[in-house]
VEXDREN-2710 file (C-alpha; in Angstrom, 1 decimal):
% VEXDREN-2710
k/r/px/py/pz
1/UNK/0.1/0.0/0.0
2/UNK/1.6/3.4/-1.1
3/UNK/1.6/6.4/1.3
4/UNK/-1.1/8.2/-0.3
5/UNK/-3.6/5.3/0.0
6/UNK/-2.5/4.8/3.7
7/UNK/-3.2/8.5/4.5
8/UNK/-6.6/8.5/2.9
9/UNK/-7.6/5.4/4.9
10/UNK/-6.4/6.9/8.2
11/UNK/-8.3/10.1/7.5
12/UNK/-11.5/8.1/6.8
13/UNK/-11.3/6.1/10.0
14/UNK/-10.8/9.3/12.2
15/UNK/-13.9/11.0/10.4
16/UNK/-15.9/7.9/11.3
17/UNK/-14.8/7.9/14.9
18/UNK/-15.6/11.5/15.2
19/UNK/-19.1/11.0/13.8
20/UNK/-19.8/8.3/16.3
21/UNK/-18.2/10.1/19.3
22/UNK/-19.5/13.5/18.6
23/UNK/-16.0/14.8/18.0
24/UNK/-15.0/17.6/15.7
25/UNK/-14.6/15.8/12.2
26/UNK/-11.1/16.2/10.9
27/UNK/-10.9/18.6/8.0
28/UNK/-14.5/19.7/8.3
29/UNK/-15.4/23.0/9.7
30/UNK/-19.0/23.4/11.0
31/UNK/-20.7/26.8/11.1
32/UNK/-21.5/28.1/14.5
33/UNK/-24.8/27.0/15.7
34/UNK/-27.0/29.6/17.7
35/UNK/-27.7/28.6/21.3
36/UNK/-31.0/26.8/22.0
37/UNK/-33.2/29.0/24.1
38/UNK/-34.3/27.5/27.5
39/UNK/-37.8/28.3/28.1
40/UNK/-38.8/28.1/32.0
41/UNK/-42.6/27.7/32.5
42/UNK/-43.6/29.2/35.7
43/UNK/-46.4/27.2/37.7
44/UNK/-49.7/28.9/37.8
45/UNK/-50.1/31.0/40.8
46/UNK/-53.0/29.7/42.9
47/UNK/-55.7/32.2/44.2
48/UNK/-54.9/33.3/47.8
49/UNK/-57.1/31.2/50.0
50/UNK/-59.5/33.4/52.0
51/UNK/-58.4/33.8/55.6
52/UNK/-60.6/34.5/58.7
53/UNK/-61.6/37.9/59.2
54/UNK/-61.2/39.8/62.4
55/UNK/-62.8/43.2/63.1
56/UNK/-62.3/45.1/66.3
57/UNK/-63.1/48.7/66.3
58/UNK/-65.3/48.8/69.5
59/UNK/-66.1/46.7/72.5
60/UNK/-66.8/43.5/70.6
61/UNK/-64.3/41.6/68.5
62/UNK/-65.8/39.8/65.5
63/UNK/-64.0/36.7/63.9
64/UNK/-65.6/35.1/60.9
65/UNK/-64.7/32.3/58.7
66/UNK/-66.0/29.7/56.3
67/UNK/-65.9/25.9/56.5
68/UNK/-64.8/25.8/53.0
69/UNK/-62.5/28.3/51.6
70/UNK/-62.5/26.5/48.4
71/UNK/-65.5/25.0/46.7
72/UNK/-66.3/22.9/43.8
73/UNK/-68.0/24.2/40.7
74/UNK/-71.8/24.1/40.8
75/UNK/-73.8/24.4/44.1
76/UNK/-72.2/23.8/47.5
77/UNK/-73.1/23.8/51.0
78/UNK/-70.8/25.9/53.2
79/UNK/-71.1/27.1/57.0
80/UNK/-70.2/30.6/57.9
81/UNK/-69.1/30.9/61.7
82/UNK/-68.9/34.3/63.5
83/UNK/-67.4/34.5/66.9
84/UNK/-68.2/37.6/69.0
85/UNK/-66.3/38.3/72.0
86/UNK/-66.7/41.1/74.7
87/UNK/-63.6/43.2/75.4
88/UNK/-61.9/42.8/78.7
89/UNK/-61.4/46.0/80.6
90/UNK/-58.6/45.5/83.1
91/UNK/-58.9/47.8/86.2
92/UNK/-62.3/49.3/84.8
93/UNK/-64.9/50.2/87.5
94/UNK/-67.9/48.0/87.1
95/UNK/-71.1/49.6/85.9
96/UNK/-73.8/50.6/88.3
97/UNK/-76.9/48.4/87.7
98/UNK/-80.6/48.9/87.9
99/UNK/-81.9/45.5/88.9
100/UNK/-85.3/43.7/89.5
101/UNK/-85.3/40.2/91.1
102/UNK/-88.6/38.5/90.3
103/UNK/-89.2/35.3/92.3
104/UNK/-91.8/32.5/92.0
105/UNK/-93.3/31.9/95.4
106/UNK/-96.2/29.7/94.0
107/UNK/-97.3/26.6/96.2
108/UNK/-94.9/24.4/94.3
109/UNK/-91.9/26.4/95.8
110/UNK/-92.9/25.5/99.2
111/UNK/-90.1/24.2/101.6
112/UNK/-86.6/23.8/100.4
113/UNK/-86.9/25.7/97.0
114/UNK/-88.2/28.8/98.5
115/UNK/-86.0/28.7/101.4
116/UNK/-83.0/28.4/98.8
117/UNK/-84.4/31.3/96.7
118/UNK/-84.6/33.6/99.8
119/UNK/-81.1/32.8/100.8
120/UNK/-79.9/33.5/97.2
121/UNK/-81.7/36.8/97.4
122/UNK/-80.0/37.6/100.6
123/UNK/-76.6/36.8/99.0
124/UNK/-77.5/39.0/95.9
125/UNK/-78.3/42.0/98.3
126/UNK/-74.9/41.5/100.1
127/UNK/-73.2/42.0/96.6
128/UNK/-74.7/45.3/95.8
129/UNK/-72.9/48.7/96.1
130/UNK/-74.3/51.9/97.1
131/UNK/-74.7/53.1/93.5
132/UNK/-76.8/50.1/92.5
133/UNK/-80.6/49.8/92.7
134/UNK/-82.8/46.8/93.4
135/UNK/-86.4/46.0/93.5
136/UNK/-87.6/42.7/94.9
137/UNK/-90.9/41.2/93.3
138/UNK/-92.4/37.9/94.3
139/UNK/-95.4/36.3/92.6
140/UNK/-98.0/33.5/93.1
141/UNK/-101.5/34.1/92.1
142/UNK/-100.8/37.8/93.0
143/UNK/-97.7/40.0/93.1
144/UNK/-96.1/41.9/95.8
145/UNK/-93.1/44.3/95.4
146/UNK/-90.5/46.1/97.4
147/UNK/-90.1/49.3/95.4
148/UNK/-86.7/49.9/93.7
149/UNK/-84.3/51.4/96.2
150/UNK/-80.8/52.5/96.1
151/UNK/-78.5/50.0/97.7
152/UNK/-77.3/52.1/100.5
153/UNK/-76.5/50.2/103.8
154/UNK/-79.8/51.1/105.3
155/UNK/-81.8/50.1/102.4
156/UNK/-79.9/46.9/102.2
157/UNK/-81.1/46.1/105.6
158/UNK/-84.5/46.9/104.6
159/UNK/-84.4/44.5/101.6
160/UNK/-83.1/41.7/103.8
161/UNK/-86.0/42.1/106.0
162/UNK/-88.3/42.1/103.1
163/UNK/-86.9/38.9/101.8
164/UNK/-87.5/37.1/105.2
165/UNK/-91.1/37.9/104.8
166/UNK/-91.7/36.1/101.6
167/UNK/-94.0/33.1/101.8
168/UNK/-95.4/30.5/99.5
169/UNK/-99.0/30.6/98.2
170/UNK/-101.1/30.4/95.0
171/UNK/-100.6/29.7/91.5
172/UNK/-97.9/30.8/88.9
173/UNK/-98.6/34.2/87.4
174/UNK/-95.4/34.8/85.6
175/UNK/-96.9/37.7/83.4
176/UNK/-97.7/39.6/86.2
177/UNK/-94.4/39.2/87.8
178/UNK/-92.7/40.4/84.6
179/UNK/-95.1/43.4/84.6
180/UNK/-94.3/44.4/88.1
181/UNK/-90.5/44.0/87.5
182/UNK/-90.7/46.3/84.5
183/UNK/-92.6/48.9/86.3
184/UNK/-90.2/48.9/89.1
185/UNK/-87.1/49.3/86.9
186/UNK/-88.8/52.2/84.9
187/UNK/-88.7/54.4/88.0
188/UNK/-85.0/55.0/87.7
189/UNK/-84.1/53.4/84.2
190/UNK/-83.0/56.8/82.6
191/UNK/-80.2/57.1/85.2
192/UNK/-78.5/53.7/84.2
193/UNK/-76.8/52.2/81.3
194/UNK/-77.7/48.8/82.6
195/UNK/-81.3/47.8/83.4
196/UNK/-81.8/44.0/84.1
197/UNK/-84.7/41.7/85.3
198/UNK/-83.7/38.2/86.7
199/UNK/-86.9/35.9/86.6
200/UNK/-86.9/32.8/88.6
201/UNK/-89.5/30.1/88.3
202/UNK/-90.0/26.2/89.1
203/UNK/-93.3/25.8/87.2
204/UNK/-95.7/26.3/84.3
205/UNK/-97.7/29.6/84.1
206/UNK/-101.1/28.9/85.4
207/UNK/-102.7/32.3/86.0
208/UNK/-102.9/35.6/84.1
209/UNK/-101.2/35.4/80.7
210/UNK/-100.5/31.9/80.1
211/UNK/-99.9/31.3/76.6
212/UNK/-96.2/31.4/75.3
213/UNK/-96.9/34.0/72.6
214/UNK/-98.4/36.3/75.1
215/UNK/-95.6/35.8/77.6
216/UNK/-92.7/36.2/75.0
217/UNK/-94.3/39.3/73.7
218/UNK/-93.6/40.8/77.2
219/UNK/-90.0/39.8/76.8
220/UNK/-89.8/41.6/73.4
221/UNK/-91.3/44.7/74.9
222/UNK/-88.8/44.5/77.8
223/UNK/-86.0/44.3/75.3
224/UNK/-87.5/47.2/73.2
225/UNK/-87.6/49.2/76.4
226/UNK/-84.1/48.8/77.1
227/UNK/-84.3/46.1/79.8
228/UNK/-82.4/42.9/79.6
229/UNK/-84.3/39.7/80.9
230/UNK/-82.5/36.7/82.4
231/UNK/-84.5/33.5/83.1
232/UNK/-83.6/30.8/85.6
233/UNK/-85.6/27.5/85.8
234/UNK/-85.4/25.5/88.9
235/UNK/-86.3/21.7/89.3
236/UNK/-87.8/19.8/86.5
237/UNK/-91.4/21.0/86.1
238/UNK/-90.9/24.4/84.3
239/UNK/-91.3/24.9/80.7
240/UNK/-87.7/25.1/79.6
241/UNK/-88.8/26.3/76.0
242/UNK/-90.6/29.3/77.3
243/UNK/-87.8/30.2/79.8
244/UNK/-85.2/29.8/77.0
245/UNK/-87.3/32.0/74.7
246/UNK/-87.5/34.7/77.6
247/UNK/-83.7/34.8/77.7
248/UNK/-83.4/35.0/73.9
249/UNK/-86.0/37.7/73.2
250/UNK/-85.0/39.4/76.3
251/UNK/-81.2/39.4/75.3
252/UNK/-80.2/37.9/78.6
253/UNK/-79.1/34.5/80.0
254/UNK/-80.9/31.3/80.7
255/UNK/-80.0/28.9/83.4
256/UNK/-81.3/25.6/84.5
257/UNK/-80.8/24.3/88.1
258/UNK/-82.1/20.8/89.4
259/UNK/-81.0/22.0/92.9
260/UNK/-82.1/25.3/94.3
261/UNK/-79.2/25.3/96.4
262/UNK/-77.2/26.7/93.5
263/UNK/-79.5/29.7/92.9
264/UNK/-77.0/32.0/94.8
265/UNK/-74.2/31.1/92.4
266/UNK/-76.5/32.0/89.4
267/UNK/-77.8/35.1/90.8
268/UNK/-74.3/36.2/91.5
269/UNK/-73.2/35.3/87.9
270/UNK/-75.9/37.2/86.3
271/UNK/-75.2/40.3/88.6
272/UNK/-71.5/40.0/87.5
273/UNK/-72.6/39.9/83.7
274/UNK/-74.8/42.9/84.3
275/UNK/-72.2/44.9/86.1
276/UNK/-69.6/44.2/83.4
277/UNK/-71.8/44.9/80.5
278/UNK/-69.7/46.1/77.4
279/UNK/-72.3/46.1/74.7
280/UNK/-76.0/46.1/74.2
281/UNK/-78.7/46.1/71.2
282/UNK/-76.4/43.7/69.4
283/UNK/-77.5/42.6/65.9
284/UNK/-75.6/40.6/63.3
285/UNK/-76.6/40.7/59.7
286/UNK/-75.8/38.6/56.8
287/UNK/-76.2/40.1/53.3
288/UNK/-76.5/37.3/50.7
289/UNK/-75.1/38.4/47.1
290/UNK/-76.5/36.7/44.0
291/UNK/-75.7/33.0/44.0
292/UNK/-75.9/32.7/47.7
293/UNK/-79.2/31.5/49.5
294/UNK/-79.9/31.0/53.2
295/UNK/-80.1/27.4/54.5
296/UNK/-80.3/28.0/58.2
297/UNK/-79.2/30.2/61.1
298/UNK/-78.6/27.4/63.6
299/UNK/-80.1/27.8/67.0
300/UNK/-81.0/31.4/66.8
301/UNK/-84.1/33.2/66.0
302/UNK/-83.5/35.2/62.7
303/UNK/-85.6/37.2/60.3
304/UNK/-85.0/37.7/56.6
305/UNK/-86.1/40.7/54.4
306/UNK/-85.0/40.2/50.9
307/UNK/-81.4/39.2/50.8
308/UNK/-80.6/40.5/54.4
309/UNK/-80.9/38.1/57.3
310/UNK/-80.9/39.6/60.8
311/UNK/-79.9/37.8/64.1
312/UNK/-80.4/39.6/67.4
313/UNK/-78.0/38.7/70.1
314/UNK/-77.8/39.0/73.8
315/UNK/-76.1/42.0/75.7
316/UNK/-72.4/41.2/76.2
317/UNK/-70.3/41.4/79.3
318/UNK/-66.5/41.7/79.4
319/UNK/-65.1/38.4/77.9
320/UNK/-68.3/36.9/77.0
321/UNK/-68.3/34.7/73.8
322/UNK/-71.2/33.8/71.6
323/UNK/-70.9/32.1/68.2
324/UNK/-73.3/32.1/65.3
325/UNK/-73.3/29.3/62.7
326/UNK/-75.2/29.9/59.6
327/UNK/-75.6/27.2/56.6
328/UNK/-75.5/28.7/53.2
329/UNK/-75.9/27.4/49.7
330/UNK/-73.5/28.8/47.1
331/UNK/-73.7/28.6/43.3
332/UNK/-70.7/29.4/41.0
333/UNK/-69.4/27.6/37.9
334/UNK/-66.3/29.7/37.1
335/UNK/-63.2/27.6/38.0
336/UNK/-60.6/30.0/39.6
337/UNK/-63.1/32.5/40.5
338/UNK/-63.2/34.1/43.9
339/UNK/-66.8/34.2/44.9
340/UNK/-68.2/36.5/47.5
341/UNK/-70.3/34.3/49.9
342/UNK/-71.6/36.8/52.3
343/UNK/-71.3/40.2/53.7
344/UNK/-71.3/40.7/57.6
345/UNK/-72.4/43.6/59.6
346/UNK/-72.3/43.9/63.3
347/UNK/-74.2/46.8/64.9
348/UNK/-74.4/47.5/68.7
349/UNK/-74.2/50.2/71.4
350/UNK/-70.6/50.2/72.9
351/UNK/-71.2/50.8/76.6
352/UNK/-67.6/51.6/77.3
353/UNK/-67.6/54.7/75.1
354/UNK/-71.5/55.1/75.1
355/UNK/-71.6/55.3/71.2
356/UNK/-72.9/53.2/68.4
357/UNK/-70.5/50.9/66.5
358/UNK/-70.7/49.0/63.2
359/UNK/-68.2/46.3/62.1
360/UNK/-68.1/44.8/58.6
361/UNK/-66.5/41.9/56.9
362/UNK/-66.8/39.8/53.8
363/UNK/-66.4/36.2/53.4
364/UNK/-65.3/34.6/50.0
365/UNK/-64.5/31.1/48.6
366/UNK/-62.4/30.1/45.5
367/UNK/-64.1/27.9/42.9
368/UNK/-61.9/24.8/42.0
369/UNK/-62.2/21.7/39.9
370/UNK/-60.0/19.8/42.1
371/UNK/-61.9/17.8/44.8
372/UNK/-58.7/17.1/46.7
373/UNK/-58.1/20.9/47.0
374/UNK/-61.6/21.4/48.5
375/UNK/-60.8/18.9/51.2
376/UNK/-57.3/19.9/51.8
377/UNK/-58.3/23.5/52.2
378/UNK/-61.3/22.8/54.6
379/UNK/-61.2/25.1/57.8
380/UNK/-60.6/23.0/60.7
381/UNK/-62.2/25.2/63.4
382/UNK/-65.1/26.1/61.2
383/UNK/-65.7/22.5/60.5
384/UNK/-65.8/21.6/64.1
385/UNK/-68.2/24.5/64.9
386/UNK/-70.4/23.4/62.2
387/UNK/-70.4/19.8/63.2
388/UNK/-71.4/21.1/66.8
389/UNK/-74.3/23.2/65.6
390/UNK/-75.6/20.3/63.4
391/UNK/-75.3/18.1/66.4
392/UNK/-77.4/20.5/68.6
393/UNK/-80.2/20.2/66.0
394/UNK/-80.2/16.3/66.6
395/UNK/-79.8/17.0/70.3
396/UNK/-82.9/18.9/70.4
397/UNK/-84.9/16.3/68.3
398/UNK/-83.4/13.6/70.8
399/UNK/-84.8/15.5/73.8
400/UNK/-88.3/15.8/72.2
401/UNK/-88.4/12.2/71.3
402/UNK/-87.5/11.2/74.9
403/UNK/-90.0/13.6/76.3
404/UNK/-92.5/11.7/74.1
405/UNK/-91.4/8.2/75.4
406/UNK/-89.6/7.3/72.1
407/UNK/-86.2/6.5/73.7
408/UNK/-84.9/4.4/70.7
409/UNK/-85.6/7.2/68.4
410/UNK/-83.8/9.5/70.8
411/UNK/-80.8/7.5/70.9
412/UNK/-80.8/7.2/67.1
413/UNK/-80.3/11.0/66.9
414/UNK/-77.3/10.8/69.3
415/UNK/-75.7/8.0/67.3
416/UNK/-76.0/10.3/64.2
417/UNK/-74.1/12.8/66.1
418/UNK/-71.4/10.4/66.7
419/UNK/-71.1/10.0/63.0
420/UNK/-71.1/13.7/62.4
421/UNK/-68.1/14.1/64.8
422/UNK/-66.3/11.1/63.2
423/UNK/-66.6/13.0/59.9
424/UNK/-65.3/16.2/61.4
425/UNK/-62.3/14.4/63.0
426/UNK/-61.1/13.4/59.5
427/UNK/-60.6/17.2/58.9
428/UNK/-59.6/18.5/62.3
429/UNK/-58.2/15.5/64.0
430/UNK/-59.7/13.3/66.8
431/UNK/-58.5/15.5/69.6
432/UNK/-60.6/18.5/68.4
433/UNK/-63.8/16.5/68.9
434/UNK/-62.9/14.2/71.6
435/UNK/-64.9/16.1/74.3
436/UNK/-67.8/16.3/71.9
437/UNK/-67.8/12.5/71.3
438/UNK/-67.6/11.9/75.1
439/UNK/-70.6/14.2/75.7
440/UNK/-72.8/12.5/73.2
441/UNK/-71.8/9.2/74.9
442/UNK/-72.6/10.5/78.3
443/UNK/-76.0/11.7/77.0
444/UNK/-76.7/8.3/75.6
445/UNK/-75.9/6.7/78.9
446/UNK/-78.3/9.2/80.7
447/UNK/-81.0/8.4/78.2
448/UNK/-80.5/4.6/78.9
449/UNK/-80.7/5.0/82.7
450/UNK/-83.8/7.4/82.7
451/UNK/-86.4/5.0/84.0
452/UNK/-89.0/7.5/85.6
453/UNK/-90.6/10.7/84.7
454/UNK/-88.3/12.7/87.0
455/UNK/-85.3/11.4/85.4
456/UNK/-86.8/11.7/81.9
457/UNK/-87.7/15.4/82.5
458/UNK/-84.2/16.0/83.8
459/UNK/-82.5/14.4/80.8
460/UNK/-84.6/16.5/78.5
461/UNK/-83.7/19.8/80.2
462/UNK/-80.0/18.9/80.3
463/UNK/-79.9/18.0/76.7
464/UNK/-81.5/21.2/75.7
465/UNK/-78.9/23.2/77.7
466/UNK/-76.2/21.2/75.9
467/UNK/-77.9/22.0/72.5
468/UNK/-77.8/25.8/73.2
469/UNK/-74.2/25.8/74.0
470/UNK/-73.3/23.6/71.0
471/UNK/-75.3/26.1/68.7
472/UNK/-72.8/28.7/70.1
473/UNK/-74.9/30.4/73.1
474/UNK/-71.9/29.8/75.3
475/UNK/-71.8/32.9/77.5
476/UNK/-75.6/33.3/77.7
477/UNK/-76.3/29.9/79.0
478/UNK/-75.6/29.1/82.6
END
């Protein structure tokens, strides 16, 4: 082989090797290649999840949230929860109070119950200060009163002597007792920011106005006149639905006592609430935009006019918490859209500054086509609050079924509640609802052991108190 042939053979071999290995080919000049542009695709920015909204321009703090900050396209059920808390006022002097204590002294109060009611009244008198006023009213078939007096040392002694002279007799004329209490408060009402009537009864109204509508109308009139009404039921024979309605329409508190020996504690607690009042004439409104409709205001008496739902609330003392849970239906088909679910307004009289105050907030959800996002974004606290309010509906049904002798039906409602809390635990964790599950089991056990009328009536009343607290009436239920 001559040198020329050998050289060409070697050059061909090197070129082939370069082709395979990607090396520059011998003797071949490649034109420079433009760099390949690198395109970085940014991930889509998800909508900012709606957060709980807190507003605090006055003596009440309002914190609102939705159970579902993300909802699927179409129609969804969501729960709006609103927490209202009275301001703490460290070192503030308590408010002077204009108080009327209205005591049932009908025949059914004879003996131990009346003795304990009188002892509780004495304790209440001992807690008053010179700037307070008190009227003492007791009713059976008729009504007797110690006129409203400033609580000076001399007048407090007169009040104690009057209490000693109360005796039991007659029927139960609750309406006359309320009217007398209102009259006594009116004598000095203009001098006080806080005017409060405490009603105590152990039985059903039997004389005077006896229908629920007529009696609750008196509670409405008291509130309209600027007087707060608290109602305390003693024993198991009173009408708990009526007494609860007195407290709700009267913007006060409701208490149930099986043992009259605890009356002094409740009288003292109600006086404490009255003398630390920070807000009155409290109303929460929900304005429903197009696409949102009201399902239910859970556990509260509400009224709706057009797209505005109004919920009257009790007077608030320092630190008092009340919660409102509302079930809403929301419709929106646009994925990625932030939909306004409801607008909130809280209006009240701020007793710290003696001015009217309004707070406002808006709750919104984001529409998504990803079911896993709906579940992952679910608000844990709002989910628990909603489960409690839903359980309260069942608890009320259970109480009525038990009252009607349908124990198995009553227990069925409580078992439904166990399932509700199990469902909520998947979102919030078992620890968040452990106390709720235990309470349902305790109520089931109580229903099982209720073998006579007295025990059944007691279980019914206890269940209704539990329901009120589960709805969110925390500070206004004793």
